[in-house]
N, C-alpha and C positions, 0 to 999 in steps of 0.2 A: 557520460559514463566512460569507463576505461575502454580503450580501443578493443573492438570485437565483443564487448559486453553490452548489456542493457542495464538501465538504472530504474528502480522503482522508488518513488518519493511518496511518503505517506502524510496525510493530513487528517484531522479529526474536527469536524464542525459541531460535534455533540458536546453536552455538558459533562459527560462521563469518560473516564479513561477507557480505551479500547485495546484489545489485543488482536493482532492479525498474524496468522501463521502462513508463511510462504516457504516452500522448499525446505520444510522441517525446521524452520527458524521462526520463533515467536518473537514478535516485535511489539513492544508497548508503545501506544500512541496516546499521549496526554490529551486531555480535553482542550480544544482550541489550537492544537499543534498544527503547524503548517500554514498559518494565516499569512505568513510572509514566505517568499520563495526559498529563502535560505534556512528556514526553520523546519523542524520535523525530521523524523528518521528517514534514512535512505538505505537501499540495498542494491548492490551490483550482482547481476546474475548472467550466466551464459544465455544466449538466445534459446528460446523454447517456449513450451506451454507449461504453466504452473498452476496447480490448484491452490486456492487459498481458503482459509476459514476465518471468520470474524466473530469476536465475542465482545460485546459492549456491556460493561458491568458484569453481572452474573449470567446474562442471557446470550446464548449462541444465536447470532443474528443472520449469518449468511455463509454459504459454502458455494464457491464458484471457481472460475479459472480466468487467467489472463495469459495472452500470448504476446511475447516480446521478441523483437529482432535486434540484431547487433546495431549498436550506436543509437538506439532509441531510448528516450526517457518517458516513463509513464507515471502519472499521478494516480494513486488510489486514495480517493477522498471519502472518508467515513462520515456518513450523515444519518439522519433519522430513518431514512428509507433503505439503508445498507451502504454498499460501496459503489461510488461512481468512478469508472475507469476512464481516464483522459490521457491521450497521447499528447505529451507536452512539446517535444521536439526530438 
């Protein structure tokens, strides 16, 4: 991430396009996106706690939050059971 910022990286292991909204920004995540580390959408944010909502296809699937600190990178991986949050580095 940029110095003093946090980075969210998004992946989608489902067969359907997903939309995830974080910090009032909606990000489309294609089916299968993020299979390689360099693929998939990314978002830099100031440190803090952020609510997110997930929609896969036409179904709202999850509403939760993630807390990020400066200089951290987190992966939000969309799967059949919802979002898996993983601190990457």
